[in-house]
N, C-alpha and C positions, 0 to 999 in steps of 0.2 A: 640087922644083919651086919656081920662083918664085914670088912673090903675084901677077904680072901674068900666069902662066897660069891662073889661077882664072876659071872663067866661072860667071856667076851663073845659075842656071835660070832658066825662066818668069821673065825679068826683067821685059819689059814687061808682059807679063798680070799679075804681080803688084800693079807701079806703078799700071796704070788699076785695079786693083781695086780700090784704096785711096782713089779719087774724091777726088784729092786736091785741098784748098783752097790757093791759093797762100799765104794768111797762117795756114794752120792748123800744128797740134802733132803729131808722128807719133813713132810709137817703130820701131825696127828691136832687136827681141830677140834677134837672132842677126846679129852685124855682121859676122862673119866675114872678110872681106878687104872689104869696103865696097863691093862690086859694086851693090846695093841701094840701100843709104843715098846712094850717088852718084848714082841714078838720081831718087832721091826728091827730093836735095837742088836738083837741074838743075831742076825743076818748082815747087820752094817760090819766093816773093817775098821780099824782104831781112825780112818782118815774121814770115816762118813758122819753124819749129824742128822738131829731128832730134835726138830721143835715142837714141843707140845700145847696146845692151849686148852683152856677150859676157864671159863666165870666162875664155876664151885668153887668155893673155899675147903672144900674137903679133897677135892681132887688138887687142890693145891699142895695140901699135907701129903696125901699119897706119892705127890710126882717129888718130895722133899725126901721120900724113904728109897728112890731110886737114886745109890749113889755111881752114876755113870756121866764121867765128864761131855759126855757125847749128845748128853739130853739139855737141854734149854727149855726151863717151863717158862709161860708165859699166861698169866693170868688175865685173861680178856675174851668177849663173846667172839666167838668165831666168825659174826660177821663185819669184823675189825681185823681180818687174816692182813690185809694188807698193811694196816699202821702197826700189828705185832712183827712182821718183818721188816718194815721200814725201821722199827727201832734197832733189829740185829744187823741191819745194813746186807739183808738178802733179797736181792732183785730178783732170782729165780732159785726155783728147787725142782727137784727133780719126781715129786710127787705128795699127793694131798689126800689124807683119808679124812672122812667124814662119816660117824657112825650116829647118827642122829638118835633125837626121842630121850629118855629119862634113863639113867641108869638103874640098875637093881639095889645098889646102896640106896639112892636116893628114893626109890618105891617102897622100899623097907624100915626106911629110919621117921617112926611116927610123928617126931617134930618136924619133918621138911613138909610134911600137910599133902603130900601127891597121891595117897593111897586113902580108901574109903575102908580098907581092912582092918586098920586100926587108928583109932582115935586118935586126933591130934591136931595143934592150929590147922587152921585152914592157910596155909601159905603159897606152897605150891611154887615157888620163886626157885631158879636157878642158882640164882646168886641171893642167898639171902641177907644179902649187906647192900642191896641195891632195887629200887623200884616197889610196884604197887602189889600185894601180896592179895591173892583169890579173895580175901575174906572183904578186903578193902574195895576191890570191884563188885564183887557182889552188892554191897552196900549201896553203891554211888550210881552202878548201871541201872537205866532204863530199862521197861521190860521190852522193849523193842530190841534195844542193844543185847539184852540177856537172849533172846529168842536168836539172834542173827547171828552170834558167837557159839551158840549151841548146837544151831542146824548146821553153819558153816564149818565150824571146826572140829563137831563132835561127829556128823553126818548124820545128826539125830532127828527122825521123823515125828518126835514127840515134843519137839524144843518149844512150841509154844504153851502148852498145859504145865511142861516143865519149868518154862519162865515164869509165869503166872503166880505157880504153886510157889517160888522163890520170893518173889515179891510180895506174897500176902502173907508169907513166913517172917521176912524181915520186918513188916509193919506191925508185929507183938515183940520181936526182940530180935537183935544182931545174930547173923548166920556166924559162929566163930568156930567151928570144927568141924572135920572131915564126917564124923559119924552123924552130925546135924546134917549137914548136907546131903548127904546119902540117904537118909529119912525122907527127907524132903520129896526127891527125885522118886523114890519107890513110892510112895505114897502117889505121885503125880500120875506114872505111869501105870500102878495098879495092875489090875488083869489084863489089860490089852495087851495083844500077841506081840512079842519081839520078834520073835522069827526064830532065834538063837538062845534056846534056854541055857547056855552055858554061860552067858555073858551077865554081869548082875549089872539091873538095871541103872545104875549110876556111871558106869564104865566109859560113856559118851560124852556124860555132861562133864565128867573128872578130866579127860581127855581135852575138851573142847575149852576150860578154863586155863588148864595148865597152858597150852599153847597160847591163847591169849594173852594171860600175864606174861610169858616169856616171849612172845613177839615171834614164834617158832617159824612161821611160814615166811615170814620177811626176812629174818637172819639169813634163811637158806636161800631165797631168791638173790640176797646180797653177796654171800659167799661165793656162789657157782661162779660166777663171771669175774671175781676177783681171785680165786683159785685158777681160774684157767691163764688167768692174765701172767701169773708169777710162774707157771710151770715153764722149763726149758723145753726143748724141743724133744719130743717124744716122752715127756714127764706125763705120768698118769695120775686121773681123777679117779678115787675110788670112792662111791658115796653107798651106806648102808640106811634105808630108811626103814619105816615100821609101819607105816599105813599109809592108805591110797593119797592122803593129801600132799604127804612128802614126795612118797614116789610120784605122782603126776607132775611135780614141779621139775626133778631130776631129769624123767623121761623126756618131758617137753623142752627143758633145757638142752641137753645132748641132741636132739632132734634136731633143735634149730640153729644150734652151733655146728653140726656135721653137714650142713647142705650150703650150697655155693650160695643160695640165695637167701639165708640166712630163715627158712623155714617160710617167707611170706609164698603164699600158694600163687598171688599175681604174679610175681616175678617168675615162678616155676613154669610160666605160660609163656613166658618171652620167647619169641623164636630164634633163641640161640643156642649154641651146644656148651654144657657144663664145660668142657674145657676152655671156653673163653670167658667164663666168668671167674671173679676171685676165689680160690681155693678156700673152704673152711676151714676154721683154727681147730677143728677137732675130729675125731674120727672114733666112733662107739666101738669098743672092745669085744666082743662075744655078745651073748643073749643076757638077759638079767640072770643073777644066781639066786637060789632058791635054799635055804638049809635043807640038808639031810634029814630021812625020816629019823634016823638015828640020833640025828643034834635034835631034833623038836622032842624026841622023846627023853632026851636028857636034860634039855633046858625050854621047857614048854614058852617060855618068852621070845625063843628065837621063833616061833611058827609064822610071823607075820612078815619076818624080814626079807628085804629085797635089796641085792647087791647090784649096781650096775658102774659100769668101768666105761670110761672113755680116754683118750690118746692124744696129746698134743699134736697137732702137725706142725710142717714147718711155715705154714701161712701164717702173713702179719694178722694182728685183730684188725677188724672191720673199724672205720675211724666213727663209728656210732656205738661202739662199743661199750656197754654199761662200767661205771668205774664205782 
């Protein structure tokens, strides 16, 4: 699929959530094909600045096509946000946007190996120049490790029979393509009730392997405190997630960082008033935002999206803030 076919999810809502100042400095930490970045640039003045981050070389090529001196692209994992900003001598920014998950061009390019709908090498790496492929992971992981990954990252209740089937199949020959893996999963699932007949039997397993190969959940846990540490007062953090594992991490992080006691229920019972406690570094902005019915009809991949927004307060970060 050409890059032009990529549709940014919750585009207007996420850009509005940043409460953009025309002369501000912002970070699009998941550039992708630049949909959100272009919308941000359209709202900045000549004095504004946008730092775009992505580890995908195709995203780097897409960024080169944006002829705008206000845009600086850094090819990096978004978990290394602080390293990217240090290199640009930017101690503070006015907003950070994270659009998590895999992009449509990645899914729809068979050679990237993200989807079982078209046959391709079982790769799944966000950065195809680094790290272990899904095929390599499947070849070396124990049955127990496969079960845990498929269960925990895919929320797949049939993880054990699927892992058992993968181990049996790889004993015969290496599993090297997306269609091969999808067929193995389908056979392992068989006629068992899935509850949602619209979902392919391999969907959860492919999600689980992609998350594991790219260390996605740990990357998210790393970037959230680092992003907050870089926000200027009243700066905004906006995060779009696409499945419950991501959204749970974001929701719990914002909840903890928005309470004077850091979300520790033991401290919540200490007999002092909130006014006497250190003020929290974040404040949630509104409720979680989901795509409209019209957006979901136009772009079915938007159905599971959730946008959460928080504002940096004037309070200092706690001494034990993660770095």
